[in-house]
N, C-alpha and C positions, 0 to 999 in steps of 0.2 A: 235430167242432166245428160249431155252427150258424152260419148266415150272420150272425146278430146278434153272436155272439162274435167272429167274424172281423172284422166291422166295428168292434167295440169295440177289438180289438187294433190294427187299422190306425189308428184315431183316436188311440190313445195314442202311437203312433210319430210321428204328424204333429201333435202338440199341444205347445205351448209350456209349459215347466215353470213359468213365472211366471204367465201368465194362464189356463192350462188350456184354451185354445181353439186352433183350427187356426192354424198359423204364418201370419203376415203379414209380408212382407219379412224373411224369416229371415236371420240371420247366425250364423257359427260361430266360437267363440273358439279360442285356441291350444290349449286342453285338449281340444277335440273336441266340446263341447256346443253345441247350437243354441238360439236364442231369437229372439223377435220383436225387430226393431231398436228399436222404441219401448219395449218392456218392459225390454230390457237397459240402454238409456240411462237410463230412469227409476230402475231398480234401482241403477245406479252413482251417480246424482245423490242418491238418498236415503241411500246408504251411502258415507261419505267414505273416504279412504285407510285401509288399503291396499285397492285394487280386487281383487275376487276373482270367481270363477265362481259364479253364484247356485245352481248345482246341486251341484258337487263342492267348492266353497269353496276351490279352489286359488288362491293369490295370483298375480296377473298383474303382471309387471314394468311393462308399458305397456298402456293400454287399446286393445289391438289385436284386430281381428276381420276376417273375410272374408265378403262377401255369399255366400249359398247359394241361387242362383236355382233350381237343380234341386229342392231341398227345397220351395221356395215353390210350384213348379208341381205337385209331388206333393200338397201340402196342398190346393191348389185342386181337383185331381181327387178327392181323398178327400172333400171337402165335397160335391161334386156326386154322387158315388156314394152317400154317406150319405143324401142327400135322396131319391134314387130308391128306395133300399131302404126308407126310412120310408114312402114312398107305397105300395109294394107290400105292406107289412105293416100297413096302417091298421086292418084289421078284426081283426088278431090280437094285435098288440103293445100295450103300454100307451100309446104315442103315438097309435095309431089309436083306442083307446077314449077318450082325452082329446079328440081331434079330434071324434069322434062326439058326445061329451057337449056340447062347445061348440056344435056344429051344432044340437043340440036346444034350446038356450036362447039365441036370438039377442038377447034384450034384457038380458043380464047386464051390469050397470054396470061390473064389473071387467075388462072386455075379453074378452067371449065369443069374440072372434075371435083368441084366442091362437095363437101359431105357434112352431115350433121355430126359434129364432133362429140365424143364422149370423154374427152380429156378432162383433167382436174382443173377447171377454170370457169369463166362466165358461160352460162348456158345459152350459146348462140352458135350460128353456122360460121365456121372458119374456112378460109381457103387453106389448102394443104400447107403452104409455106408459113402462114400465120399460125396454124396449129402446131407445127414443129417448133416455131419460136416460143410459143406458149409453153409447150412441154419442156423446152430447154430452160425457161425461166423457173418453172416449178422444180425441175431437177437441181438447178443451181442453188435454189433456196434450201432444199434439203441437204445439198452438199455442204453449203456454208454452215448449216446447223450441226451437221456431223463433224465438220472440222473443228468447230467451236467446242463441241462436246469432247472431241479427242484431246484438244488442247487443255481443257479443264481437267480431264482424267490424267493427262500426263503430268500436270502440276501436282495433282493429288498423289500420284505415284512417286514423284520426286520427294514430296513431303514425307511419305511413308518410309522411303529409303533413308532419309535424314533421321527420322525417328528411330529406325533400327540402330543407327550409329549412336544416337543419343541414349537409347535404352541400354546399350552395352556400356557406355561411359558412366551412366548413372549407377548401374549395378556394380561396376568396378569401384566407383567412389564409395558406394554404400558398404561394400565388403571391406574397403580400407578403413572406414569409420568403425565398423564392427570390430575388426582386429585391433585397432587402436584403443577402443573403449575397453575391450577385454584385457588388453595388456595393462591399461591403467588400473582396471579392477583387480587383476592378479597382483600388481604392485601394491595396491591398497591392502588387499587381503594378506599379502606377505608382511607388510608393515604391521598390520593388526596382529598377525600371528607372533611376530617378534615381540611386540608390546605385551601380549598375553604371557608369553614365555618368560619375559623379563620380570613381569609382575609376580609370576609363580616362583621364579628364582629368588626374588626379594623376600616373598612370604616364607619360602623354605628356609632361608637364612635366619629370619626372625623367629620362626618356629623352632629351629634347631637350637638357637641361643636360649630361648625360653626353656626348652627341654634340658639343655646342659645345666643352666642355672638351677632348674628344679632338681636335677640329679645331684648337684653339689649340695644343695640345701638339705635334701633328704639324706644324703650320706653323712653330713654333719649331725643331722638329727639322730641318725642311727648310732653314730659314735657317742653322742652325749647320752643316749639311752643305755648303750652298752656299758659305759663307764659308771653310770649311776646304778645299774643293775649289779655290777661287780662290787661296788661299795656296800650296797645294802645286803648282798649275799654274804659279804665278809662280816658285817655287823650281826647278821642273823646267826652265823656260826660262833661268834664271840659275844653273844648277847650279855653274858654276865660281866664281861670286861667293859663293854661299851657303857658310857655314861648317858644319862638322859639328855645332856646337852648335845652329845654327838648324834643321838637318834633324832632329836628335834631339828638339828642342822641338816641332816640327810633328807628328812621329810620336806623341809623348806626348799632344798635344792632340787628335789624331784618334782615339786609342784609345777613349775613352768614347763618342764619336759612333758608332763602329763597333759598340759593344756595345749601343747603343739599338735596341729592336725597334719596328717600326711596328705597334703593337697597335691593334685596333679596340675600340670601347666595347661593353661587354655590356649589351644592353637586354632588357627583359622586359615582356610584357603578360599580364594575368590571363586565365585560361581563360574562354571565352565561355559561362558557365554560365547556363542559363535555368531559372528556378523553374517547377516543374510540367511541364517539357518532355515527359518520358516519359509521364506520365499522359495528356497531351493527344494525343500521337502514337499511343498504344495504342488510341485510339478508332477508328483507321483500320487496325487490324491485319488483315493479309491472310495466309492460309495459303499458303505457297509450297512447292512441291516441284520436284525436278530432272527434267529431260527426258532420259531415256536416249538418245533418238535423236540428240541433239546432242552427247553427251559424246565427247571425244577418246578414242581406243582405249586409251590408257595410264591413263585415269582409272577408279577403282573407286567405284561408288555404293553406298550402303547400301540395305537392302531397303525401308526406308520412304521412300527417295528424299529424305532430309533431310540427308545428309552425303556429301562427296566428298573423295577423297585420291588422290595420285599413286601408282599401283601399281608402276611400274618395269618391267612386262612388257606388251608390246602384246597386247591381246586380239583374238581373231578376230571382228571385227564388220564388218558391211557398210559400205562407204564411200558411204553415202547422201549426197545433197546437203546435208542438214541438219547433218551431223557436222563438227566441227572436226578438221582433219587435221594441223595443225602446232602450233597453240596449245593448251596444257593447260587447256582451257576447256569449260564446260558451261552451258547456258541453263536458266532456270526454265521449268516447264511452262506457267505462267500468262502471258497477254498482256493488256496494258491499253490501252484506247482512250478511257477516261474515268475520272473519279473520283480519290479520294485513297487511297493505299496505303502501308503501313508494315510492314517486317519487320526482324528482327535476325539477325545472323550471328556465331557464335562463331568467332574466329580463333585464340584461345589464345596459345601462345608461338611461333607460326610466325615465321620470319625473312623470309618473302616471301609475299604473297597479293594478290588483287585481287577486289573485289566492286563491283557497280554495276548500271547499267541501260543497255540498248542497243536500237537499232532491231531489229525482227524481221527486217529485210532485211540485217542486218550480214553481212559476208563471213565464211564459215566455212572457206575454203580459203586456204592460205598463212599467213604470219605478218607481213604488212605492217601498218604503222600504220593505224589506222582513221581515216577522214576526219572532220573536225570535225562535230559534231552527230550522229554515228553511235553514239558511246560516251560515257557519263558514269560514270566509275569512280573508285574510291579504291584506291590501291596502298600497302601497308605494306612497308617495306624496313628490315632491320637489317643493318648492316655493322660488325662489331666491337662496340663499345659505343655506337655512334651509331644512333639510330632516327629514321626520317623517314617522312613521309606525302606521297604525290604524287597529284595529280588529273590526269585526261586532258582533252584538248580545251579549251585548249592545255595541254601538260604543264607543271606547276609544283609545287614541293615546299616543305615546311617541316619543320624539325627539331622534335622533340617530346621532352619530358623523360622521359615514361613510355610504354612500349608500349601500344597499344590492343588490348584483348583481346576486346571485343564491339562490333560496328559496327551502328548503326541506319541503315536506308536509307528515305528518304521520297520519294514521288512525288505531286505534284499535277498531273495531266495537263492540266486546263483552264488553269491559270495558268502551265504550262510550268516548274514548279519541281522541282528535284532537290537533295536535301541529304543529308549524312552526319553522323552523331552518334556521339560516344563514349558508349556506354550506361553504362559503369561510373561515370563522374563527371558524367553528364548535361550534356555540353557539345557545342556545335556545332563540328564539324571543318571543314566547308566547305559552302557553298551556291553552286551554279552560278547564273550570271546567268539570268534568265527566258528561256525559249526558246518557240518555237511548234511544238508537235508535230503532225505531219500523218499519222502512221502508228502502228501498234501498237508498243508497247514491251515488253521482256521483261527479267527479272532475269538477271544474268550473274555467274558465279563462276569463279575460277581458284585452285587451291591452289598453283600454280606448281611449278617443278622442285625436287627435293631439293638442298640446299646442304651437301654433305659430311656427309650424315646428320642435319642439324639442321632440316630443313624437311619432315619426313615426316608431320606431323600433318594431320588433316582440317580442312576448313571445314564447319561444322555450322549449318544453319538452325534457329533457336530456335523452340520452341513457346511462343508468347506467353501461353498459358494457365498455363504453369509457370515462365516466366522471371521472375526477381526482380532 
């Protein structure tokens, strides 16, 4: 194969299918064919959807292509190589004869100085004026594409500026809605507060009336007893004078007095139910786990350190300073020196339990009462059919109608606030007077000892992501 044939084969490989000239800024479509960038864009602009490859006509889902810089460099080398070959074959090939002919007629009005163009167009010899016109057409095409792209970008920019205004307006409206909704919520909560206070006022009046009636009844009972006591004392002093009829009458009159019971008035107060309490407290949810190093040797912890029960058998554990040796107690692994924290504990049907918060320095040895301020705990106790709740520091209790099965514990370190909640009916059980905390605080748990086999269940720290 001659040099000219090889050059022609190389030119065909480096030629755009659309413009039939060497590649300029080539790109390759997803089907593997390459074209000049300007040629491909113009082809897609002239042929509306569906877009397809100009060479194989394969339909393209999206107008996607990749720049092919290596092919562009090869095209540039091919153009230079072709120019050198043409110069070396000036006297032999048709291009050489054409050049020689043009050299012999320098006054030709049609452009005697014709040359083998290397412009981006059809691969043939152009007169200089025709080559300039061809260049202008190509530049005009690119210019039109650039102007179109600029117009599209300007439209997008205008749209984005409009979106900025819209975004501000939407945010403003959203803020107004939030403020309006919270005003309504505050009004609703204020009304709920007034209703609760009115209910308590009504119950107070009813309870006071019961107590006053009871006071009158007991006072009358005391007067009747005092009068009968006086009569009988008088008879005892004058027993010889008193007749059997008088004694019998006195005994008969005293009998109903003796049958009377000094009963107290039954009073009731509604549970301190707070609307939205749990939803508010859950904002301060804290993941609590148990600290094995502090657990009494008789306590058994679950693998996830979320549950504790009394095992009944002393385990072989080191008697380290952190461990409780007498009290069936374990501390939480977390310590708090700031912030608000809330967690919930499932106590189930246990007949005795204790949960709360204590100082990190609380005594772990012995079973002596904790000094005031060292422990803030809630104790559940069931004896027979009676169920009561007790709080420590100082110890005080109250009877409740229904057992508490799930306790919420809340700590606000900065305000010195500790409170316990009945999670089931969303009521406040007890709130300690504000204190001033000076050291780290930790959760404390005690499943207490078995009570004839009725208190063997565990205490379980709830996962607030799943608790309902």
